C-alpha positions in Angstrom: 79.1 104.9 100.2 80.8 103.0 103.1 83.7 102.0 100.8 84.2 105.7 99.8 84.2 106.8 103.4 86.7 104.0 104.3 89.0 105.0 101.4 88.8 108.6 102.5 89.8 107.7 106.1 92.7 105.6 104.8 94.0 108.5 102.6 93.6 110.8 105.6 95.6 108.5 107.8 98.4 108.0 105.3 98.6 111.8 104.7 99.1 112.4 108.4 102.3 110.3 108.4 103.7 112.4 105.6 105.5 115.2 107.6 108.6 117.3 107.9 109.5 115.6 111.2 108.9 112.2 112.6 105.3 111.7 113.7 104.2 111.8 117.3 101.1 109.7 118.0 99.7 112.2 120.5 99.8 115.0 117.9 98.2 112.7 115.3 95.4 112.0 117.7 94.7 115.7 118.1 94.9 116.4 114.3 92.8 113.5 113.1 90.3 113.5 116.0 90.9 109.7 116.6 92.0 108.0 119.8 95.4 106.4 120.0 93.7 103.0 120.0 91.7 103.8 116.9 94.8 104.9 115.0 96.8 101.8 116.1 93.9 99.5 115.1 93.5 101.1 111.7 97.2 101.1 111.1 97.4 97.4 111.9 94.5 96.7 109.4 96.4 98.6 106.7 99.5 96.5 107.3 97.5 93.3 107.0 95.8 94.4 103.8 99.2 95.4 102.4 98.1 98.9 101.8 101.2 100.2 103.6 104.6 98.6 103.7 107.2 100.6 105.6 108.4 104.0 106.9 111.0 105.9 105.0 112.3 109.4 104.3 112.8 111.4 101.1 116.2 113.0 100.7 116.9 116.2 98.9 118.8 115.3 95.7 120.6 118.6 95.7 122.6 117.8 98.9 126.3 118.9 99.0 129.1 118.2 98.4 127.8 115.8 95.7 124.2 115.8 94.4 122.3 112.6 94.3 122.3 111.2 90.8 118.9 110.2 89.3 119.1 107.9 86.3 116.2 106.7 84.2 116.5 103.4 82.3 114.4 101.9 79.5 114.8 98.2 78.7 113.4 96.0 75.9 112.7 92.5 77.1 110.0 89.8 76.9 108.1 87.5 79.3 110.5 84.6 78.7 113.3 86.4 80.5 112.3 86.3 84.2 115.9 86.1 85.3 116.6 89.5 83.8 113.9 90.9 86.1 115.2 89.0 89.1 118.7 90.4 88.5 117.6 93.9 88.2 115.6 93.7 91.4 118.8 92.8 93.2 120.3 96.2 92.6 119.9 98.2 95.8 120.0 101.6 94.0 116.9 100.6 92.0 113.9 102.6 93.4 111.2 102.0 90.7 110.7 99.2 88.2 107.6 99.4 85.9 106.3 97.3 83.1 105.2 99.7 80.4 103.4 99.7 77.0 105.5 100.4 74.0 108.8 99.5 72.3 110.6 99.3 75.7 108.8 97.0 78.1 110.5 98.1 81.4 111.2 101.4 83.0 113.5 101.9 85.9 114.5 104.8 88.2 117.9 104.4 90.0 119.4 106.8 92.5 123.1 107.0 93.3 125.1 108.8 95.9 128.3 109.2 93.8 129.6 108.9 90.3 131.7 105.9 91.4 128.6 104.1 92.6 126.9 104.9 89.3 129.6 103.4 87.2 129.8 100.3 89.3 126.1 99.6 88.9 126.2 100.6 85.2 128.8 97.8 84.8 126.4 95.4 86.5 123.5 96.5 84.2 125.7 96.0 81.1 126.4 92.4 82.2 122.7 91.7 82.8 121.7 93.1 79.4 124.5 91.2 77.7 122.6 88.0 78.6 119.3 89.3 77.4 117.5 88.4 74.1 117.2 91.9 72.6 120.3 93.5 74.3 118.5 96.8 73.9 118.4 99.5 76.6 118.4 103.2 76.9 120.0 105.2 79.7 118.7 108.7 80.4 120.8 110.8 82.8 118.8 113.6 84.5 120.2 117.1 84.4 118.0 118.5 87.2 115.4 117.2 89.6 112.5 119.6 90.0 110.1 117.4 92.0 110.5 114.1 93.8 107.6 112.0 95.3 105.3 115.0 95.2 107.7 117.4 96.9 108.6 120.6 95.0 112.3 121.3 95.3 112.0 125.0 94.5 110.6 125.6 98.0 113.2 123.3 99.6 116.5 125.0 98.8 119.7 123.9 100.7 122.1 126.1 102.4 125.1 126.3 100.0 127.4 126.4 103.0 126.2 123.2 104.5 127.8 119.9 103.5 127.0 116.5 104.8 129.7 114.0 105.7 130.1 110.2 105.8 128.2 109.8 109.1 125.3 111.8 107.7 125.2 109.6 104.6 124.9 106.5 106.8 122.2 108.0 108.9 120.2 109.0 105.8 120.7 105.6 104.3 119.4 103.8 107.4 116.4 106.2 107.7 115.5 105.6 104.1 116.2 101.9 103.7 116.2 100.2 107.1 112.8 101.1 108.6 110.0 98.7 108.9 106.4 99.2 109.8 107.6 100.8 113.0 109.6 104.1 112.8 113.2 103.5 113.7 114.6 105.1 116.8 117.9 106.8 117.3 119.0 103.9 119.6 118.2 101.4 116.8 120.2 103.5 114.3 123.1 103.5 116.8 123.0 99.7 117.0 122.7 99.2 113.2 125.8 101.4 112.7 127.7 99.4 115.3 126.7 96.1 113.8 126.7 96.7 110.0 129.3 99.5 109.6 132.2 98.2 111.7 134.7 98.9 108.9 133.6 102.5 108.7 133.9 102.9 112.5 137.3 101.3 112.5 138.5 103.8 109.8 137.3 106.6 112.1 138.9 105.0 115.1 135.5 104.9 116.9 133.7 102.2 118.8 130.3 103.7 118.0 128.3 106.8 117.1 126.4 108.0 120.2 122.6 108.2 120.3 122.8 112.0 121.1 125.1 112.6 118.1 122.6 110.7 115.9 119.7 112.7 117.3 121.4 116.0 116.8 122.5 115.2 113.3 119.0 114.2 112.3 117.6 117.4 113.6 120.2 119.4 111.6 119.4 117.4 108.5 115.7 118.3 108.9 116.4 121.9 109.5 118.8 122.2 106.5 116.2 120.6 104.1 118.3 117.5 103.5 115.5 115.3 104.9 112.6 116.5 102.9 110.0 114.5 104.8 109.1 111.4 106.7 106.5 109.2 105.0 104.9 105.8 104.5 105.4 103.7 101.5 102.0 102.5 100.2 100.3 100.7 97.4 98.8 103.4 95.1 96.1 101.2 93.5 94.8 100.2 96.9 94.1 103.8 97.8 92.5 104.8 94.5 95.5 105.8 92.3 94.8 103.6 89.4 96.7 105.3 86.6 100.4 105.9 86.2 102.0 107.5 83.2 105.5 108.5 82.1 105.4 111.7 80.0 108.0 113.4 77.9 107.4 117.0 77.2 108.8 119.2 74.5 108.3 123.0 74.8 107.9 125.2 71.7 110.7 127.5 73.0 113.8 125.6 74.4 114.9 128.6 76.3 111.8 128.2 78.6 112.6 124.8 80.0 113.2 126.1 83.5 110.2 128.4 83.5 107.8 125.6 82.2 109.2 123.1 84.7 108.6 125.5 87.6 105.0 125.8 86.5 104.6 122.1 85.9 105.9 121.1 89.4 102.9 122.8 90.9 100.6 120.2 89.3 99.3 117.7 92.0 99.2 115.0 89.3 103.0 115.2 88.7 104.9 113.3 91.5 108.3 113.4 89.8 109.7 115.9 87.3 113.2 115.9 85.6 115.1 117.9 83.1 116.8 115.5 80.7 119.2 116.0 77.8 116.9 114.8 75.0 114.6 116.2 72.4 111.7 116.0 74.8 113.7 117.6 77.6 111.2 117.3 80.5 110.3 113.9 81.9 107.3 113.6 84.3 105.8 110.8 86.3 102.1 111.4 86.5 99.6 109.7 89.0 95.8 109.9 88.5 92.8 108.3 90.1 90.9 108.2 86.9 91.8 108.1 83.2 89.8 111.3 82.7 92.2 113.1 85.0 95.1 112.3 82.7 93.1 113.5 79.7 92.5 116.8 81.5 96.2 117.0 82.4 97.3 116.6 78.8 94.6 119.0 77.5 95.8 121.7 80.0 99.4 121.2 78.9 98.5 122.1 75.3 96.1 124.9 76.2 99.1 126.7 77.8 100.3 127.2 74.2 103.9 126.6 75.3 104.1 122.9 74.6 104.9 121.6 71.1 104.7 117.9 71.7 104.3 115.1 74.4 105.1 111.4 74.4 103.3 109.1 76.9 104.1 105.6 78.1 101.4 103.9 80.1 102.5 101.8 83.1 100.9 98.4 83.0 102.5 96.9 86.2 104.5 98.3 89.1 107.1 95.7 89.7 109.0 97.6 92.4 107.5 100.6 94.0 109.0 103.6 95.9 105.6 105.2 96.5 105.3 107.6 99.3 104.3 110.6 97.2 102.3 113.5 98.6 98.6 112.6 98.3 96.3 115.2 96.7 
């Protein structure tokens, strides 16, 4: 009983850090009914137990002028190739790497900011796989992203007249990748740009980007649905999510892909949902707390009478996680 209560409190705390804007500790105290000291103490415990890792943001993939490019990758390998795994983990665009059950033993999700970046990394992957034993891998380009980390994109449309620029890209990159277990401040972002993006500043004939400019740009990125949310990366298994599945879905009527996807994205079990250009044209990442929940999920799919076939891969091991999905 005590363990269940503790897990519930942990879930409650992690949920509270998942917000449209950066959290304010005083507001959290009011919402959760805990004192600042209690929140800080519990937060420190979660860090020590490695239940949480770092703060981050989720970025709308449909940003303009160029959408983010989500790419899925399946790789056939064996345990005698640890260097292949090590080389893949060096790729900064790699967000997820899972060991899976089936013909392919690795699944990866990569996110790119441009076609040029995609082709550069694809060349690196080709070289890595050329040294592998099986030399077998399958690249799946996504056509559309319906849901990312538990966030439905239908309700987060972007103003078609708003385009982000190179300064916005850098701010987003820092917010997503450079935060630790303490949310980053606009002053820290200013210092990172000055220190690590000197060439960029030189090209713009600027000494720095002011703190007020960074603050105003972040507020605009929030308002325009570019920043989908602020969140904590966490270890799913340590908060009760013990099952992860990769599911391909084939509708009976191919003309209903969009309609079916919009219904599927409402499922709390689906954290990520993509339209892909393959026979099974929908690809979903499913998270459950119990195996029975996944059985119910599949059963409900077929009961809709719109699904012809599904193909499931079970995730054995999460080798690299990008897990800050909305908790149900």
